[in-house]
Steps between C-alpha positions, in 0.01 A plus 500: 500500500689684232278694254624638169247750347437534132254421232529142605576520883717226644479376859760262645403312814781420756437128465592517133856598603517224756394224248732652234790495750424141589497387136814694429686343791378147418622555137836644573596446869690827496416854614585677175333222292192539710482873448556465127227228482251726685566775239432249220182371673378859546536621143382157360183508693439865405566423132242215517235723678558788261419252219154468662467867606600668172262276300214584736579873470499467123136366538400801702533360858682652799759287663726464796770245585556339838801276584410270781599169657505267197551746217305784339141590447346746252183655622268655237206737496277614212276348246445131476722367225387262229628150539758535224632820664510331836692213334766741370532679837568167673722357227723801462642451857669167417590630148678797667692249710597295192617816325724589792632141505589511131677840533701379805587171325618680187715736702645210703594297199594764243646784699839508667434560870819502710339609831398188693220670681335644186536164327327329804210749479452462127517114521272492802252728327483263205442187716271658755272650234491183288404275790251745662329574165480118437354430851272793482336355183398172685119510489447548877335797663623748611777467240468669160460160339191435716359837404559432131328164519212659695452761226511229227247278677278796572492583135393146424268419793399841629536594866506130605836475317661689784408222743605230252845677480541488881415128511738417222767707685437312822556166324822624324631664811443195717681282239793731478529528879499127542762460224749741651449357850572151368819613336595684826482847343344642818522868425329478161251245641414742782461782254241309289330376820445867595370578151264194511364613835439845356313335211285316753427830677413657164253216422311571826496877410379442145219279611347818652602732212260605236574660165366830630762502773755594235303806393727794584198749501331284755816482702534883488138531611565282808813715576285810474251349750792428740622861461146622577491291813840636611363852457177414683287560191279214598206561260745521204670186616170309519406604148834388354504166692152427378610582141796253536269228629248561217770505228717214631208257580744263670865426554764665725411869435134423571592328827736782608231767417244292689713478811572865502137595448397264777749673732355837415146371565616344827640833620167653414332231707314365193570145609234324302607660173877435574420135577283445197769616247778313680333167540523392129873544499585364844725223362720751313552733796837605639562473873401864555160461338447147632507648855260774379261238370525312829398821683212570259372145527473553875337843468239346270441209733630242263642301790549173305744684264678668788557157671602342176757773432616527860820295510637633175412861578666466842814371336500805276416750770552355851332774698268484806219646284530214245496244775203662675294520181566129448382437859182711434420309177548156653294606803215616277517164320469315841859365479626530858838334464642716215337806642679455838820416319490822309418698815806350664701586191383864519619517861844352398532778240505766773173529689517395861124468523207478262280689741155601382577344159362164624167671544456551127180352357703292250596275791138435602477170313790358714436686823382192681781280359716369790824588313387863448385522861845387620653762278281774643576388851867529430466853356280726716312778321631858505466799277756397231383391156700423182263611231 
């Protein structure tokens, strides 16, 4: 990673160079042409991103630019911009590209350029910036056109307009992808297929997003809670996480703060409290917190929930402890076949014997079951126990 410090720091990921080299080679099929094309791609992408960044700085935000796999990204911090300000920040990226295109076109057609390499760079600058600015204005997220449409629809319909923009982008992206595949333009078709897939991922994300999730003060409060956790200031972290939950009321920030707070309570062995706050958001949990909820459900003897979550939780965290908790829950529910299956799974995950574990009271409802008896007969008791 190359990092250039400054008021607007620039980071360039190694994959950016690989993609630029690939494009340069496919365009020129020569070593020198490829190098020149990479130079054009570099300053063209930077020109575009500075269109975003400088406008954001003018509105009082802090920015940094990162060049990655498929182009550039301008990251911003600071106050939440009004919709018209946000619109200008997004729009000025493509406008910067069009300005560079016009300048390069004027030079290529009105200046006498005798050097072949310089003429190629100027001409390639005009073409690349024209087509990229044009493509970038297609109303598909995460392209600038998609963001512009999102801002417009949000101004009309409120926060729901963001979701409407994603759906419209999905339809347009799918149509464009099919069109280019039909006419055998595989590269462009593949590009729009990737963009359409990203729109689909965005739709899943925005279904969970609330308007409060975009509150920068609330985001900073959650960051402060994370910092307090790292510094072992547990009481301060709890206060801040509770404030995030109270102010967010729902959405992604609420779920994140809830998961972190439940983890803190779990470490304090306050299992009932951790379980109670996590249960309402169980469908929005990430894999880490899903496993936490699985554990808390067991500790609070909610065996039906443990058994229900068992397969998915094991797929996320395939450990002996996960398998054994599933066995205990099914045993407590009187389900001998899945209980024995999970016990065997726990052994496959690294335990040669279950030992005294089969003596746990959770297995009492199935202790006289022939299947469980055969399992016990095949695994004599000793002093080893998983949990």
